[in-house]
C-alpha positions in Angstrom: -19.0 22.0 14.1 -17.8 19.3 11.7 -14.1 18.5 11.6 -12.6 19.1 8.1 -11.2 16.0 6.5 -7.6 16.4 5.3 -7.0 15.4 1.6 -3.7 13.9 0.4 -2.6 13.6 -3.2 -0.7 10.4 -4.0 1.6 9.9 -6.9 1.0 6.6 -8.7 3.0 5.1 -11.5 1.4 2.8 -14.0 4.3 0.7 -15.2 4.9 -2.4 -17.2 2.9 -5.6 -16.8 0.0 -3.7 -15.3 1.9 -2.9 -12.1 1.0 0.2 -10.1 3.7 1.8 -8.0 3.5 4.5 -5.3 5.8 7.5 -5.1 4.5 9.0 -1.9 2.0 11.8 -1.4 1.8 15.6 -1.4 -0.5 17.9 0.6 -1.2 20.2 -2.4 -2.6 19.2 -5.7 -0.2 21.5 -7.5 2.8 19.8 -5.9 1.5 16.3 -6.9 1.0 17.4 -10.5 4.5 18.9 -10.7 6.0 15.7 -9.3 4.0 13.6 -11.9 5.4 15.8 -14.7 9.0 15.6 -13.3 8.8 11.8 -13.1 7.3 11.6 -16.6 10.3 13.6 -17.9 12.7 11.0 -16.3 10.6 7.9 -17.3 8.6 8.7 -20.4 7.6 5.1 -20.9 5.4 5.2 -17.7 2.3 7.1 -16.8 2.1 9.0 -13.5 -1.2 10.1 -12.1 -2.6 11.7 -8.9 -4.7 9.6 -6.6 -6.8 11.6 -4.1 -7.4 10.1 -0.7 -7.9 11.0 3.0 -5.1 8.7 4.2 -1.4 9.1 4.1 -1.0 5.3 3.7 -0.1 3.7 0.4 -3.3 3.3 -1.7 -4.8 -0.2 -1.8 -4.6 -0.3 -5.6 -0.8 -0.5 -5.7 0.8 -3.8 -6.8 4.5 -3.1 -6.2 
């Protein structure tokens, strides 16, 4: 039987000057989407998106 791969939902911030920041991860997509919305309410000038990965580590696309 194949072992099921765990999926993590990372919160990324697309900020000024093309920088991409990382705000951790959640284990449920709903929680990650809620966190993106919460952050967008605090920082409307930035975009927050969910990055799906099988690792808990910071995604390689982050720049800050």
